[in-house]
ROSE-4610 file (N, C-alpha, C; in Angstrom, 1 decimal, always signed):
// ROSE-4610
residu = [M/M/M/S/S/S/R/R/R/P/P/P/L/L/L/V/V/V/V/V/V/I/I/I/A/A/A/E/E/E/D/D/D/E/E/E/P/P/P/R/R/R/L/L/L/A/A/A/Q/Q/Q/A/A/A/L/L/L/A/A/A/F/F/F/M/M/M/L/L/L/Q/Q/Q/Q/Q/Q/E/E/E/G/G/G/L/L/L/D/D/D/T/T/T/L/L/L/V/V/V/A/A/A/S/S/S/D/D/D/G/G/G/Q/Q/Q/A/A/A/A/A/A/L/L/L/R/R/R/L/L/L/A/A/A/Q/Q/Q/E/E/E/S/S/S/Q/Q/Q/P/P/P/D/D/D/L/L/L/L/L/L/L/L/L/L/L/L/D/D/D/L/L/L/D/D/D/L/L/L/P/P/P/E/E/E/L/L/L/D/D/D/G/G/G/L/L/L/S/S/S/V/V/V/C/C/C/R/R/R/L/L/L/L/L/L/R/R/R/A/A/A/D/D/D/P/P/P/A/A/A/T/T/T/A/A/A/S/S/S/L/L/L/P/P/P/I/I/I/F/F/F/V/V/V/L/L/L/S/S/S/A/A/A/L/L/L/G/G/G/Q/Q/Q/R/R/R/E/E/E/H/H/H/E/E/E/R/R/R/A/A/A/A/A/A/L/L/L/E/E/E/A/A/A/G/G/G/A/A/A/T/T/T/T/T/T/F/F/F/F/F/F/R/R/R/K/K/K/P/P/P/F/F/F/P/P/P/L/L/L/P/P/P/A/A/A/L/L/L/R/R/R/D/D/D/R/R/R/I/I/I/R/R/R/A/A/A/Q/Q/Q/L/L/L/G/G/G/L/L/L/D/D/D]
num = [1/1/1/2/2/2/3/3/3/4/4/4/5/5/5/6/6/6/7/7/7/8/8/8/9/9/9/10/10/10/11/11/11/12/12/12/13/13/13/14/14/14/15/15/15/16/16/16/17/17/17/18/18/18/19/19/19/20/20/20/21/21/21/22/22/22/23/23/23/24/24/24/25/25/25/26/26/26/27/27/27/28/28/28/29/29/29/30/30/30/31/31/31/32/32/32/33/33/33/34/34/34/35/35/35/36/36/36/37/37/37/38/38/38/39/39/39/40/40/40/41/41/41/42/42/42/43/43/43/44/44/44/45/45/45/46/46/46/47/47/47/48/48/48/49/49/49/50/50/50/51/51/51/52/52/52/53/53/53/54/54/54/55/55/55/56/56/56/57/57/57/58/58/58/59/59/59/60/60/60/61/61/61/62/62/62/63/63/63/64/64/64/65/65/65/66/66/66/67/67/67/68/68/68/69/69/69/70/70/70/71/71/71/72/72/72/73/73/73/74/74/74/75/75/75/76/76/76/77/77/77/78/78/78/79/79/79/80/80/80/81/81/81/82/82/82/83/83/83/84/84/84/85/85/85/86/86/86/87/87/87/88/88/88/89/89/89/90/90/90/91/91/91/92/92/92/93/93/93/94/94/94/95/95/95/96/96/96/97/97/97/98/98/98/99/99/99/100/100/100/101/101/101/102/102/102/103/103/103/104/104/104/105/105/105/106/106/106/107/107/107/108/108/108/109/109/109/110/110/110/111/111/111/112/112/112/113/113/113/114/114/114/115/115/115/116/116/116/117/117/117/118/118/118/119/119/119/120/120/120/121/121/121/122/122/122/123/123/123/124/124/124]
x = [+0.8/+0.0/+0.9/+0.6/+1.4/+1.1/+2.1/+1.9/+1.1/+0.2/-0.5/+0.4/+0.0/+0.8/+0.2/+0.9/+0.4/+1.3/+0.6/+1.3/+1.2/+2.4/+2.5/+2.7/+1.8/+2.0/+2.2/+3.5/+3.9/+5.1/+5.1/+6.3/+7.2/+6.9/+7.8/+8.7/+9.9/+10.7/+10.8/+10.9/+11.0/+9.7/+8.5/+7.3/+7.0/+7.4/+7.2/+8.1/+9.3/+10.2/+9.6/+9.1/+8.5/+7.3/+6.5/+5.3/+5.7/+6.6/+7.1/+7.7/+8.5/+9.1/+8.0/+7.1/+6.0/+5.2/+4.9/+4.1/+4.9/+6.2/+7.0/+7.2/+7.2/+7.3/+6.0/+4.9/+3.6/+3.5/+4.5/+4.5/+3.9/+3.8/+3.3/+4.4/+4.1/+5.0/+4.6/+5.6/+5.3/+6.0/+5.3/+5.9/+5.7/+6.7/+6.5/+6.6/+5.6/+5.6/+5.7/+6.5/+6.7/+5.9/+5.1/+4.3/+3.0/+2.0/+0.7/+0.7/+1.5/+1.5/+2.1/+3.2/+3.8/+2.8/+2.1/+1.1/+0.0/-0.5/-1.5/-1.0/+0.2/+0.8/+1.0/+1.6/+1.8/+0.5/-0.5/-1.8/-2.4/-2.3/-2.9/-2.1/-0.8/+0.1/+0.3/+0.4/+0.8/-0.4/-1.6/-2.8/-2.7/-2.4/-2.2/-3.4/-3.3/-4.4/-4.9/-4.1/-4.4/-3.5/-4.0/-3.2/-3.3/-2.1/-2.0/-1.7/-2.5/-2.5/-2.4/-1.3/-1.2/-2.0/-2.7/-3.5/-2.6/-1.5/-0.7/+0.5/+0.4/+1.4/+1.8/+3.1/+3.5/+2.9/+2.9/+2.5/+1.0/+0.4/-1.0/-1.5/-2.4/-2.8/-3.6/-3.6/-4.2/-5.7/-6.5/-7.9/-8.0/-7.2/-7.3/-6.9/-5.9/-5.5/-6.7/-7.3/-8.4/-9.6/-9.9/-11.0/-10.7/-9.5/-9.1/-9.1/-8.7/-8.7/-10.1/-11.0/-12.4/-13.1/-12.7/-13.3/-12.9/-11.8/-11.2/-11.8/-12.5/-13.1/-12.0/-10.8/-9.8/-9.3/-9.5/-9.1/-10.3/-11.5/-12.6/-12.9/-12.5/-12.8/-11.5/-10.4/-9.2/-9.4/-9.1/-9.2/-8.1/-8.6/-7.7/-7.8/-6.7/-6.6/-5.8/-6.6/-6.0/-5.3/-4.0/-3.2/-2.9/-3.4/-3.2/-2.9/-2.1/-1.9/-2.9/-3.6/-4.7/-5.9/-6.0/-6.9/-8.2/-8.6/-10.0/-11.0/-12.2/-13.3/-13.6/-13.4/-13.7/-12.7/-11.4/-10.5/-10.9/-11.3/-11.8/-13.0/-13.9/-15.2/-14.8/-13.9/-13.5/-12.9/-12.1/-11.4/-12.4/-13.3/-14.4/-15.3/-15.6/-16.4/-15.7/-14.4/-13.6/-13.4/-13.8/-13.8/-12.9/-12.3/-11.4/-12.2/-11.5/-12.1/-12.2/-11.1/-11.0/-10.0/-10.0/-9.1/-8.4/-7.0/-6.2/-5.6/-5.7/-5.2/-3.8/-2.8/-1.4/-1.3/-0.5/+0.2/-0.8/-0.6/-1.5/-0.7/-1.3/-0.5/-0.3/+0.9/+1.2/+0.4/+0.3/-0.4/-1.9/-2.5/-3.9/-4.0/-3.1/-3.1/-2.8/-1.8/-1.5/-2.7/-3.4/-4.5/-5.6/-5.8/-6.9/-6.5/-5.2/-4.8/-4.9/-4.5/-4.7/-6.2/-7.0/-8.5/-9.0/-8.6/-9.0/-8.6/-7.4/-6.8/-7.2/-7.9/-8.4/-7.2/-6.3/-5.1/-5.3/-6.4/-6.6/-7.2]
y = [-1.2/+0.0/+1.2/+2.2/+3.4/+4.3/+5.1/+6.1/+7.3/+7.8/+9.0/+10.2/+11.0/+12.1/+13.4/+14.3/+15.7/+16.7/+17.6/+18.7/+19.9/+20.5/+21.6/+22.9/+23.8/+25.1/+26.2/+26.5/+27.4/+28.1/+29.5/+30.3/+30.6/+30.2/+30.4/+29.2/+29.2/+27.9/+27.1/+27.8/+27.1/+26.4/+27.0/+26.4/+25.2/+25.4/+24.3/+23.1/+23.4/+22.3/+21.6/+22.4/+21.8/+20.9/+21.4/+20.6/+19.3/+19.5/+18.3/+17.2/+17.7/+16.8/+16.1/+16.9/+16.3/+15.2/+15.5/+14.6/+13.3/+13.5/+12.4/+11.5/+12.1/+11.3/+10.5/+10.9/+10.2/+9.2/+9.0/+8.0/+8.5/+9.8/+10.4/+10.9/+10.9/+11.5/+12.9/+13.8/+15.2/+15.8/+16.8/+17.6/+19.1/+20.0/+21.3/+22.3/+23.2/+24.3/+25.6/+26.5/+27.8/+29.0/+28.7/+29.7/+29.0/+29.8/+29.3/+28.6/+29.1/+28.4/+27.0/+26.8/+25.5/+24.6/+25.2/+24.4/+23.9/+24.7/+24.3/+23.1/+23.3/+22.3/+21.0/+21.1/+19.9/+19.1/+19.9/+19.3/+18.6/+19.2/+18.6/+17.4/+17.5/+16.4/+15.2/+15.5/+14.4/+13.7/+14.2/+13.6/+13.3/+14.3/+14.1/+13.7/+13.3/+12.9/+14.1/+15.1/+16.3/+17.5/+18.7/+19.9/+20.8/+21.2/+22.2/+23.5/+24.5/+25.7/+27.0/+27.7/+29.1/+30.0/+31.0/+32.0/+33.0/+33.4/+34.5/+34.0/+33.5/+33.0/+33.9/+33.9/+34.6/+33.9/+34.6/+34.2/+34.0/+33.2/+33.0/+32.8/+33.6/+33.5/+32.2/+31.8/+30.6/+30.5/+31.6/+31.5/+31.1/+31.7/+31.4/+29.9/+29.4/+28.0/+27.1/+27.5/+26.7/+26.7/+27.8/+27.9/+27.1/+27.2/+26.5/+25.0/+24.5/+23.1/+22.6/+23.4/+23.0/+22.9/+23.8/+23.8/+22.7/+22.0/+20.9/+19.6/+18.8/+17.6/+16.6/+16.7/+15.8/+16.1/+17.3/+17.8/+18.3/+18.2/+18.9/+18.4/+17.1/+16.6/+16.5/+17.0/+17.0/+17.8/+17.2/+17.9/+19.0/+20.2/+21.4/+22.0/+22.0/+22.6/+24.0/+25.0/+26.4/+26.7/+27.2/+27.7/+29.1/+30.0/+31.4/+32.3/+33.3/+34.3/+35.4/+35.4/+36.3/+35.8/+36.2/+35.5/+36.1/+37.2/+37.7/+36.8/+36.9/+36.0/+36.0/+37.2/+37.3/+36.4/+36.3/+35.4/+34.0/+33.6/+32.2/+31.9/+32.9/+32.7/+32.6/+33.5/+33.5/+32.2/+31.6/+30.3/+29.2/+29.2/+28.1/+28.3/+29.5/+29.7/+29.3/+29.5/+29.1/+27.5/+26.9/+25.4/+24.7/+25.5/+24.9/+23.9/+22.8/+21.8/+22.3/+23.0/+23.5/+24.7/+25.4/+26.6/+26.6/+26.8/+26.9/+28.2/+28.9/+30.3/+30.1/+30.8/+30.8/+31.8/+31.5/+30.2/+29.2/+27.9/+26.9/+25.8/+25.0/+23.9/+22.8/+22.4/+21.3/+20.0/+19.6/+18.4/+18.4/+19.6/+19.7/+19.5/+20.1/+20.0/+18.5/+17.9/+16.5/+15.6/+15.8/+15.0/+15.1/+16.4/+16.6/+16.0/+16.0/+15.4/+13.9/+13.3/+11.8/+11.4/+12.2/+11.9/+12.0/+13.1/+13.3/+12.1/+11.6/+10.6/+9.2/+9.1/+7.8/+7.0/+7.7/+7.0/+6.7/+7.0/+6.8/+5.4]
z = [+0.0/+0.0/+0.0/-0.8/-0.9/+0.2/+0.6/+1.7/+1.2/+2.0/+1.6/+1.3/+0.3/-0.1/+0.3/+0.9/+1.2/+0.5/-0.2/-0.8/+0.2/+0.5/+1.4/+0.6/+0.5/-0.2/+0.9/+1.1/+2.2/+1.7/+1.7/+1.3/+2.4/+3.6/+4.8/+4.9/+4.5/+4.5/+5.8/+6.9/+8.2/+8.5/+8.3/+8.5/+7.6/+6.3/+5.3/+5.8/+6.2/+6.6/+7.9/+8.8/+10.1/+9.7/+8.9/+8.5/+7.8/+6.8/+6.1/+7.1/+8.0/+9.0/+9.8/+10.3/+11.1/+10.4/+9.1/+8.3/+8.0/+7.7/+7.4/+8.6/+9.8/+11.1/+11.2/+10.6/+10.7/+9.6/+8.8/+7.7/+6.4/+6.2/+5.0/+4.1/+2.8/+1.8/+1.7/+1.4/+1.2/+0.0/-0.6/-1.7/-1.2/-1.4/-1.0/-2.2/-2.2/-3.1/-2.4/-2.9/-2.2/-2.9/-3.9/-4.5/-5.0/-5.3/-5.7/-7.0/-8.0/-9.3/-9.1/-8.4/-8.1/-7.3/-6.4/-5.6/-6.5/-7.4/-8.3/-9.2/-9.7/-10.6/-9.9/-8.7/-7.9/-7.5/-7.2/-6.8/-8.0/-9.2/-10.4/-10.9/-10.8/-11.4/-10.4/-9.1/-8.2/-7.6/-7.8/-7.2/-5.7/-4.9/-3.4/-2.7/-1.5/-0.7/+0.1/+0.2/+1.0/+0.6/+0.7/+0.4/+1.6/+2.1/+3.1/+2.4/+2.5/+1.6/+2.4/+2.3/+2.8/+1.9/+2.5/+1.7/+1.0/+1.7/+1.3/+0.6/-0.7/-1.5/-2.6/-3.1/-4.3/-5.5/-6.6/-7.9/-8.1/-7.2/-7.2/-5.8/-5.3/-3.9/-3.6/-2.3/-1.9/-2.3/-2.2/-2.6/-4.0/-4.9/-6.3/-6.6/-5.9/-6.0/-5.6/-4.5/-4.0/-5.0/-5.5/-6.5/-7.8/-8.3/-9.5/-9.3/-8.1/-7.8/-7.7/-7.1/-6.9/-8.3/-9.2/-10.6/-11.5/-11.1/-11.9/-11.4/-12.2/-11.7/-11.1/-11.6/-11.1/-9.6/-9.2/-7.9/-7.1/-7.6/-6.9/-5.5/-5.2/-3.9/-3.0/-3.5/-2.7/-1.4/-0.3/+1.0/+1.0/+1.3/+1.4/+2.7/+3.5/+4.8/+4.6/+4.8/+4.7/+6.0/+5.9/+7.0/+6.7/+7.6/+7.3/+8.6/+8.4/+9.4/+9.3/+8.1/+7.9/+8.7/+10.0/+10.9/+11.1/+10.4/+10.6/+10.1/+10.6/+10.2/+8.7/+8.1/+6.6/+5.8/+6.3/+5.6/+5.7/+6.9/+7.1/+6.3/+6.3/+5.5/+4.0/+3.5/+2.1/+1.7/+2.6/+2.3/+2.2/+3.2/+3.2/+1.9/+1.6/+0.4/-0.9/-0.9/-2.1/-2.1/-1.1/-1.1/-0.1/+0.8/+1.8/+2.6/+3.0/+3.9/+5.3/+5.7/+7.1/+7.1/+8.1/+8.2/+9.6/+9.5/+10.7/+10.7/+11.8/+12.0/+12.5/+11.9/+12.4/+13.5/+14.5/+14.7/+15.3/+14.9/+15.3/+16.0/+16.9/+17.5/+16.5/+16.3/+15.3/+15.7/+17.0/+17.3/+16.8/+17.0/+16.5/+15.0/+14.3/+12.8/+12.5/+13.1/+12.8/+13.1/+14.2/+14.5/+13.5/+13.0/+12.0/+10.7/+10.3/+9.1/+9.2/+10.3/+10.5/+10.4/+11.0/+10.9/+9.5/+8.8/+7.4/+6.5/+6.7/+5.9/+6.4/+7.5/+8.0/+8.6/+9.3/+9.8/+11.3/+11.9/+13.3/+13.6]
């Protein structure tokens, strides 16, 4: 059985590295994109099991990535966890309206995110 794949779209290198390390410790494979265009391409090409998506990305913002993935039948049901320092209610609402599965406000506790990812992927 292949390991679940998570694409991490995060332009802050330390956070991207911490997320990748945490997920790899959980037995998941990871791919990292540091801008929205790369995130969109990776999500479309690699068929991941989950996308961790920052809203504030260069090239193409996270809301646009989310909308484009939802509009594509191949990625329409991809679980998308938005991670954002843009913490106002309107940012969360916009992310959910764009198709995000859930919203985590930065800074967030890594164990809570890990547990939610495990539950989403049926690893519990």
